[in-house]
KOLBARO-374130 format. One line per field, with one value per residue (C-alpha): residue in one letter; z, x, y negated; residue number from 1. Coordinates in steps of 0.5 Angstrom, whole numbers, plus 500, padded with zeros to 3 digits. Each point is the difference from the previous one (the first is absolute). Example, Ala and Ser with C-alpha at 12.3 -4.5 7.8 and 13.67 -1.06 7.14 Angstrom:
BEGIN
resn = a;s
zz = 516;498
xx = 525;502
yy = 509;493
resi = 1;2
END
This chain:
BEGIN
resn = m;s;l;q;l;d;i;l;a;a;l;k;v;l;a;r;s;a;l;p;a;a;d;v;d;i;i;a;p;e;d;d;l;p;a;a;d;r;l;s;p;d;g;r;i;v;i;e;y;g;d;p;g;e;p;e;i;d;l;c;p;p;t;y;n;y;e;h;q;i;p;i;g;f;a;a;s;k;a;i;g;g;d;s;a;v;r;a;v;a;s;m;i;d;s;f;s;a;a;i;a;a;d;r;t;l;g;g;l;v;d;y;l;d;a;a;a;p;a;i;d;d;m;f;t;p;g;a;t;p;a;r;e;a;q;v;v;l;t;a;i;y;a;t;t;r;p;l
zz = 142;493;501;496;505;506;496;500;507;502;496;504;507;498;498;506;504;496;500;506;500;492;498;496;495;496;493;496;492;500;506;500;502;507;498;501;504;506;500;507;504;501;492;496;497;495;498;494;498;494;494;502;492;497;504;497;501;503;498;505;504;498;503;498;500;501;500;502;499;506;500;506;501;505;501;505;501;500;507;504;506;497;494;492;497;496;506;503;495;499;508;499;494;504;506;496;496;507;502;493;501;506;498;492;501;504;505;494;496;495;497;499;500;496;499;494;501;502;495;504;498;502;503;498;503;499;508;502;504;495;500;497;498;497;497;502;496;504;497;504;497;502;498;502;498;500;494;504
xx = 738;500;498;494;498;502;495;494;501;501;493;497;502;497;494;499;502;495;494;502;493;501;503;506;504;505;499;505;499;499;495;492;497;495;493;495;496;506;499;502;494;506;502;506;506;504;507;503;507;499;505;507;500;507;504;504;507;505;507;505;500;494;493;494;494;493;493;496;493;496;493;497;492;495;494;494;493;494;501;505;499;493;503;498;506;501;502;503;505;501;501;506;503;500;503;505;502;501;505;504;500;503;506;501;506;498;505;505;499;498;502;492;493;494;494;495;493;495;496;494;496;495;502;495;500;494;497;505;499;500;506;504;508;505;506;506;506;506;507;506;505;507;508;504;507;498;495;497
yy = 761;495;493;501;505;495;495;505;502;492;499;506;497;493;503;503;494;496;505;505;504;501;506;499;505;500;504;503;500;507;500;499;495;501;502;494;505;500;492;498;495;495;501;502;497;504;498;503;501;495;498;497;499;499;495;494;502;495;503;497;503;504;498;503;495;503;498;506;500;504;501;500;503;497;504;499;504;496;497;498;497;498;497;502;504;494;496;505;501;493;499;506;496;494;503;503;494;496;506;498;493;500;505;499;504;506;498;499;506;496;493;499;503;498;503;499;499;506;504;502;506;505;507;506;507;504;501;495;493;495;496;494;500;495;501;495;500;497;498;501;496;503;501;506;503;507;501;507
resi = 1;2;3;4;5;6;7;8;9;10;11;12;13;14;15;16;17;18;19;20;21;22;23;24;25;26;27;28;29;30;31;32;33;34;35;36;37;38;39;40;41;42;43;44;45;46;47;48;49;50;51;52;53;54;55;56;57;58;59;60;61;62;63;64;65;66;67;68;69;70;71;72;73;74;75;76;77;78;79;80;81;82;83;84;85;86;87;88;89;90;91;92;93;94;95;96;97;98;99;100;101;102;103;104;105;106;107;108;109;110;111;112;113;114;115;116;117;118;119;120;121;122;123;124;125;126;127;128;129;130;131;132;133;134;135;136;137;138;139;140;141;142;143;144;145;146;147;148
END
């Protein structure tokens, strides 16, 4: 498995440990996002592959330094445990943020993991329960001697 896929798998484990009742999926670029009408009552986290970008290259020995942007979506229906969807999404993000703060290296896979502030939006699907969604972009900073 490549380092990029290992990082995504570690983020999935991190998300599952932070929010064990939520559905957690990794979505490949060619896959469609899950439908809003199939939102779990305990929320959903969608980890996208993101973009590792062009690396900075150290030449001796050849080392590829990446700042991989990884979008993560958090979604909650109108109520989780009696909270509004806004509070439910905020609570999900808070739990995930605490898990990141506890292990900013993903067990040594990355040099540092950081997150940008979330962008929160409504999800509207005709006939579905109203929901909220937030997108957080993580930046995984890492180096590898193998560019693939």
